[in-house]
C-alpha positions, 0 to 999 in steps of 0.5 A, a space after each residue: 911262902 905265901 899261898 893265894 887262892 883263886 876261885 874259878 867261875 862256877 860251872 854248875 849249881 853247888 860246885 866251886 873249884 879254885 887254883 892255888 899259887 905259892 909265892 916266894 920272895 918279894 914281888 917287884 924285887 929282882 926277876 920274876 919266875 913262874 912255874 906251873 905243872 899239869 896244864 894237861 891234867 893227866 901229865 903228872 911228873 911236873 906236880 911231883 917236881 914242883 912239890 920238891 921245888 917248893 920245899 927247896 924254895 921254902 928253905 932258901 926263903 928262910 935263909 934269905 936267899 930268894 933274891 927275886 920272886 918265884 911263883 909256883 902253881 903245882 896244879 894248873 888245871 883242877 878242871 881237867 884233874 876232875 875229869 875221871 871216868 872209871 879211874 881213867 883221866 881225861 886231862 888234855 881236853 875240856 870235856 864241856 867244850 872239847 877245847 885243848 887246855 893249852 890252846 886259845 891263849 891271847 895274841 898279845 902282839 895283835 892286841 897291843 902293837 898299834 896301841 903302844 906305838 906312840 908310847 915307845 922310846 929309846 929306853 929299852 927298860 921303859 919300853 918293857 914297862 909300857 909293854 907289860 902294862 899293856 899286856 896286863 890290861 889285855 888280861 884284865 879285860 879278857 871275857 870270862 864266860 866259862 870256867 875254862 875262860 876263868 882258868 886261862 885268865 887266872 894263869 895269865 894274871 899270875 904269869 904275864 909279868 914274869 921274866 921266865 915262865 916254864 910250863 911243865 908237861 910230859 908226853 906218853 913215853 918220852 925223853 926229857 925234851 923242851 919246846 921253846 922259841 928260837 929267838 930265845 935260844 941264848 937264854 934257853 941254853 942254860 935252862 935246857 942244859 941244866 935239865 939235861 934235855 935230850 931233845 930241844 925243838 925250836 920255832 918262831 911261833 908254833 901256830 898253836 896259841 899255847 900258854 908259853 908262846 902267848 907270853 914270849 912271842 909278843 916280845 920278839 914280834 914287837 922287836 921285829 916291828 919296832 926295832 932298832 928305833 925302839 929297842 925292845 928286849 926279849 923279856 920273857 923266856 918261856 918253854 914247855 918242858 916235857 918231863 919224859 913220859 906219863 909214868 915217869 913219876 917218882 921221887 928220884 927223878 923228881 928230886 933231880 929235876 927240882 935240883 936242876 930247876 933250882 940251879 937254873 934259878 941260881 944261874 938267873 940270879 933269882 936265888 943266891 948261893 954258889 951257881 953250879 957249873 952249866 952241864 954239857 949239852 945232851 943234844 943240839 937243838 933242832 927245828 920243830 918244823 923238822 920233827 915228824 909225827 909217825 901215825 898208824 896207817 891201820 889198826 892193830 897191835 903195835 910192836 916197836 922196833 926202835 927204842 926211845 933215844 935211838 937215831 933213826 935213818 930216813 926209811 927205817 922201820 920204827 914200828 910194825 902194826 899187826 893184825 892177828 886175825 889176818 897176820 898182816 904186818 904193816 911197817 911204819 917208817 920214818 921219812 926223816 933222819 933224827 932221834 926218836 924222842 917220843 912214843 905212844 904209851 899204848 900198844 893197840 893202834 886205831 887208824 891215825 894214832 900218833 905212834 912216835 916223834 922223830 926230831 929231824 934237823 931239816 924243817 919241812 912242815 908249816 902251819 900249826 906245828 903242835 896240832 891239837 
C-alpha cells in the first residue's frame, strides 16, 4: 500500500488541510478502480466500509492478488468534516460558498468533443486513450481559486482515468440504494447485486453535475455523437452508492459491504481469487425520473405510517404532520406507486422538508433530477 498526501489550497492564514489517498497494486497494470467516501462529509457509513476494505486489499497485496490498481480515498471531504457547530455536522454544503460538495463538476463532453474529433479512428482502445488524455488535460487546467476548487480538482485527478469509480454516500434513513447511468446498466448489474441494493435508480444524466456522472457521462455522450464510425467504449462505470442511513455505521454492516465490494472487484478481474457467484437481484431498476420526493406541506410533528421498504400505492398516506396546538393532522400522500426507499431522520418538519422518496416505475420528471 502506498499513501499519497494532497495539500489543499489554504483558505486562511495559519490553516492547511490535505487529502489522503491509498494506492494498491500497480498503476497502468490492468483496470483501475477508484473508491471514495463521505464527499458529503456528514454521511459516514462509507468511511467505515473503506476502513475495512483497505485491510482486505492490504492482505491481497501481500498475497500478490491485486491484478490492477485500486485507489481509495476514505475521507473525501476534509473541508466539510471540519464544519461542526456545537457537535452538529454540516457536511453537504460548503459554508463558505453555499455550494453542494457534490455538484459543479466539469462537463467533459462539452470541453473535449470538438477537440478530439480529428484524433479518433476505428480502434476503440486508441480512442479511449485519446479521450482520457483530453480529460486529464481538462482537469489539469481547471481554475483553482478556493479550497473547494482544489478539493474538486484533486478528487478528479485521482479518478479521471478509472475504469470504475464508486462514490459512497448515505441518505437520512434509507435502504441501500444506488444511482447509476442507464447506458452502464449491464456493467452495473453485478455491482448492485453483490452489494444487495434494494433500489437502483437509472438516468441518462441527472442534470446535477455530480462527481460520478462527470466521469461516466462523457463516454456515452461521445459514443452517441461519433459512433458507430468511431467506436467509443463505455470506459468508466460510476455509481453513487447510498449505504443506508446516517446512523447505519457499525462493524457488522461495514464488514459485509467491504466483502461485497471485494467480491465485485474480483468479478471485474482487478483482484485474484475464486470469484463469488453473483447473488440474485433484490430489486428491478427503476428510472430516477420516476422517483417522487414527498415534501412537508406544513410544519409539525412527523408521524410515519409506512416503513422503509414498503410498497406504496398511489394515493396512500405515507406520513402525517401533526400540529399539537390546533390538533390539525395533515396527510402526506404518494402520487406514484413504488417502494419507499428513504425517509427523513428528524421528526419535526418545517414547511418544504423532504420527508421521503418513493421509487416509481414510470418516468414523469425532467430537469435536475437530484436537486440541491
